[in-house]
C-alpha positions as YAML, in Angstrom:
chain: A
units: angstrom
residues:
- id: 1
  name: UNK
  ca: [151.26, -72.26, -150.70]
- id: 2
  name: UNK
  ca: [149.27, -75.10, -149.16]
- id: 3
  name: UNK
  ca: [146.61, -72.73, -147.86]
- id: 4
  name: UNK
  ca: [146.35, -71.08, -151.26]
- id: 5
  name: UNK
  ca: [145.95, -74.46, -152.97]
- id: 6
  name: UNK
  ca: [143.21, -75.54, -150.55]
- id: 7
  name: UNK
  ca: [141.46, -72.20, -150.93]
- id: 8
  name: UNK
  ca: [141.76, -72.40, -154.69]
- id: 9
  name: UNK
  ca: [140.40, -75.95, -154.65]
- id: 10
  name: UNK
  ca: [137.51, -74.88, -152.42]
- id: 11
  name: UNK
  ca: [136.77, -71.91, -154.69]
- id: 12
  name: UNK
  ca: [136.87, -74.12, -157.78]
- id: 13
  name: UNK
  ca: [134.48, -76.59, -156.17]
- id: 14
  name: UNK
  ca: [132.12, -73.80, -155.11]
- id: 15
  name: UNK
  ca: [132.25, -72.17, -158.54]
- id: 16
  name: UNK
  ca: [131.55, -75.49, -160.26]
- id: 17
  name: UNK
  ca: [128.54, -76.09, -158.00]
- id: 18
  name: UNK
  ca: [127.22, -72.59, -158.65]
- id: 19
  name: UNK
  ca: [127.70, -73.03, -162.40]
- id: 20
  name: UNK
  ca: [125.90, -76.37, -162.34]
- id: 21
  name: UNK
  ca: [123.02, -74.91, -160.31]
- id: 22
  name: UNK
  ca: [122.75, -71.91, -162.62]
- id: 23
  name: UNK
  ca: [123.02, -74.08, -165.73]
- id: 24
  name: UNK
  ca: [120.54, -76.68, -164.53]
- id: 25
  name: UNK
  ca: [118.25, -73.88, -163.33]
- id: 26
  name: UNK
  ca: [117.84, -72.75, -166.94]
- id: 27
  name: UNK
  ca: [114.86, -74.90, -167.71]
- id: 28
  name: UNK
  ca: [111.29, -73.76, -168.20]
- id: 29
  name: UNK
  ca: [108.13, -74.10, -170.25]
- id: 30
  name: UNK
  ca: [105.93, -71.17, -171.32]
- id: 31
  name: UNK
  ca: [102.46, -72.19, -172.47]
- id: 32
  name: UNK
  ca: [98.93, -71.02, -171.85]
- id: 33
  name: UNK
  ca: [95.45, -72.50, -171.98]
- id: 34
  name: UNK
  ca: [94.50, -73.28, -175.54]
- id: 35
  name: UNK
  ca: [91.87, -74.49, -177.93]
- id: 36
  name: UNK
  ca: [92.76, -77.69, -179.70]
- id: 37
  name: UNK
  ca: [89.70, -77.57, -181.96]
- id: 38
  name: UNK
  ca: [90.44, -78.77, -185.44]
- id: 39
  name: UNK
  ca: [94.17, -79.39, -185.12]
- id: 40
  name: UNK
  ca: [94.78, -81.65, -182.10]
- id: 41
  name: UNK
  ca: [98.11, -80.00, -181.26]
- id: 42
  name: UNK
  ca: [99.42, -78.41, -178.08]
- id: 43
  name: UNK
  ca: [101.77, -75.46, -178.47]
- id: 44
  name: UNK
  ca: [104.41, -74.30, -176.01]
- id: 45
  name: UNK
  ca: [105.51, -70.75, -176.79]
- id: 46
  name: UNK
  ca: [108.99, -71.37, -175.37]
- id: 47
  name: UNK
  ca: [110.83, -74.34, -173.86]
- id: 48
  name: UNK
  ca: [114.31, -73.93, -172.38]
- id: 49
  name: UNK
  ca: [116.28, -77.06, -171.48]
- id: 50
  name: UNK
  ca: [119.94, -77.63, -170.58]
- id: 51
  name: UNK
  ca: [119.96, -81.03, -172.33]
- id: 52
  name: UNK
  ca: [118.53, -82.62, -175.46]
- id: 53
  name: UNK
  ca: [115.22, -84.26, -174.77]
- id: 54
  name: UNK
  ca: [111.48, -84.18, -175.28]
- id: 55
  name: UNK
  ca: [108.48, -82.00, -174.58]
- id: 56
  name: UNK
  ca: [106.01, -84.60, -173.34]
- id: 57
  name: UNK
  ca: [102.28, -84.07, -173.00]
- id: 58
  name: UNK
  ca: [100.69, -86.07, -170.19]
- id: 59
  name: UNK
  ca: [97.03, -86.33, -169.25]
- id: 60
  name: UNK
  ca: [96.60, -85.11, -165.68]
- id: 61
  name: UNK
  ca: [95.45, -87.95, -163.42]
- id: 62
  name: UNK
  ca: [94.39, -86.79, -159.94]
- id: 63
  name: UNK
  ca: [96.92, -83.92, -160.05]
- id: 64
  name: UNK
  ca: [99.77, -86.18, -161.19]
- id: 65
  name: UNK
  ca: [101.23, -86.98, -164.62]
- id: 66
  name: UNK
  ca: [99.13, -89.63, -166.31]
- id: 67
  name: UNK
  ca: [99.51, -91.36, -169.66]
- id: 68
  name: UNK
  ca: [101.63, -89.77, -172.39]
- id: 69
  name: UNK
  ca: [99.46, -88.48, -175.22]
- id: 70
  name: UNK
  ca: [102.11, -86.71, -177.30]
- id: 71
  name: UNK
  ca: [105.79, -85.74, -177.50]
- id: 72
  name: UNK
  ca: [108.13, -83.53, -179.53]
- id: 73
  name: UNK
  ca: [111.92, -83.49, -179.81]
- id: 74
  name: UNK
  ca: [113.82, -80.68, -178.05]
- id: 75
  name: UNK
  ca: [117.39, -79.51, -178.52]
- id: 76
  name: UNK
  ca: [119.42, -78.17, -175.59]
- id: 77
  name: UNK
  ca: [118.86, -74.42, -175.30]
- id: 78
  name: UNK
  ca: [115.88, -72.31, -176.33]
- id: 79
  name: UNK
  ca: [113.12, -73.98, -178.35]
- id: 80
  name: UNK
  ca: [110.47, -71.59, -179.68]
- id: 81
  name: UNK
  ca: [106.88, -72.37, -180.77]
- id: 82
  name: UNK
  ca: [107.03, -76.11, -180.05]
- id: 83
  name: UNK
  ca: [103.93, -77.85, -181.45]
- id: 84
  name: UNK
  ca: [103.09, -81.36, -180.34]
- id: 85
  name: UNK
  ca: [100.56, -83.53, -182.16]
- id: 86
  name: UNK
  ca: [98.35, -85.37, -179.68]
- id: 87
  name: UNK
  ca: [97.80, -89.10, -180.12]
- id: 88
  name: UNK
  ca: [94.43, -89.03, -178.30]
- id: 89
  name: UNK
  ca: [91.47, -86.67, -178.26]
- id: 90
  name: UNK
  ca: [90.90, -84.23, -175.42]
- id: 91
  name: UNK
  ca: [87.78, -82.51, -174.10]
- id: 92
  name: UNK
  ca: [87.19, -78.89, -173.07]
- id: 93
  name: UNK
  ca: [88.15, -78.35, -169.43]
- id: 94
  name: UNK
  ca: [90.70, -81.18, -169.44]
- id: 95
  name: UNK
  ca: [94.09, -80.38, -167.90]
- id: 96
  name: UNK
  ca: [97.25, -81.39, -169.71]
- id: 97
  name: UNK
  ca: [100.74, -81.49, -168.21]
- id: 98
  name: UNK
  ca: [103.64, -80.34, -170.40]
- id: 99
  name: UNK
  ca: [106.89, -81.78, -169.06]
- id: 100
  name: UNK
  ca: [110.51, -81.83, -170.21]
- id: 101
  name: UNK
  ca: [111.97, -85.35, -170.42]
- id: 102
  name: UNK
  ca: [115.65, -86.10, -171.04]
- id: 103
  name: UNK
  ca: [117.13, -88.18, -173.84]
- id: 104
  name: UNK
  ca: [118.97, -90.28, -171.21]
- id: 105
  name: UNK
  ca: [118.66, -93.95, -170.42]
- id: 106
  name: UNK
  ca: [117.06, -95.12, -173.61]
- id: 107
  name: UNK
  ca: [118.38, -97.72, -175.98]
- id: 108
  name: UNK
  ca: [118.22, -95.40, -178.99]
- id: 109
  name: UNK
  ca: [118.92, -91.70, -179.51]
- id: 110
  name: UNK
  ca: [116.13, -89.62, -181.06]
- id: 111
  name: UNK
  ca: [113.53, -92.28, -180.22]
- id: 112
  name: UNK
  ca: [111.12, -91.50, -177.38]
- id: 113
  name: UNK
  ca: [111.14, -94.57, -175.11]
- id: 114
  name: UNK
  ca: [109.45, -93.45, -171.88]
- id: 115
  name: UNK
  ca: [106.44, -95.18, -170.36]
- id: 116
  name: UNK
  ca: [105.05, -94.50, -166.86]
- id: 117
  name: UNK
  ca: [107.51, -95.88, -164.32]
- id: 118
  name: UNK
  ca: [110.26, -96.38, -166.91]
- id: 119
  name: UNK
  ca: [113.92, -95.43, -166.48]
- id: 120
  name: UNK
  ca: [114.22, -94.44, -170.15]
- id: 121
  name: UNK
  ca: [113.90, -90.79, -171.29]
- id: 122
  name: UNK
  ca: [112.79, -89.76, -167.81]
- id: 123
  name: UNK
  ca: [111.53, -86.33, -166.67]
- id: 124
  name: UNK
  ca: [114.13, -83.57, -166.22]
- id: 125
  name: UNK
  ca: [114.30, -82.90, -162.47]
- id: 126
  name: UNK
  ca: [115.80, -79.68, -161.05]
- id: 127
  name: UNK
  ca: [115.80, -78.97, -157.32]
- id: 128
  name: UNK
  ca: [113.91, -82.23, -156.80]
- id: 129
  name: UNK
  ca: [111.00, -81.10, -159.02]
- id: 130
  name: UNK
  ca: [110.19, -82.09, -162.60]
- id: 131
  name: UNK
  ca: [110.22, -79.19, -165.06]
- id: 132
  name: UNK
  ca: [106.57, -78.90, -166.08]
- id: 133
  name: UNK
  ca: [103.50, -76.73, -166.40]
- id: 134
  name: UNK
  ca: [99.82, -77.43, -166.88]
- id: 135
  name: UNK
  ca: [97.39, -76.01, -169.41]
- id: 136
  name: UNK
  ca: [93.65, -76.37, -169.79]
- id: 137
  name: UNK
  ca: [91.91, -77.29, -173.05]
- id: 138
  name: UNK
  ca: [89.46, -74.47, -173.75]
- id: 139
  name: UNK
  ca: [87.46, -75.83, -176.72]
...
């Protein structure tokens, strides 16, 4: 009986870890290069996130996330055709980083509170990497 209990406990631990990895692995952003002429919005075709949070648009600064120039609310699960109004103008050829941020650590729910270096509404990290993609402004 003791061996069975330890084996069962080990199996439960392993199954929980696998479930967590599989669940947390279900995060992605689908978006392509796009023209922002006339509307100033960035569109992600599909965003999948395991937690409520934000699709955040960063300027790219030397290959790294720079200032936030827009954000949109995300619900856990599949989010289709997510449009984000930019707060600053962009120029053709500029790279933008689309990144999932969590709703964790902030003082208020449904209020985006992240600033660079903040511990509020931070990037979603899976396998030690933030969930993000880059797009280029075409016009």
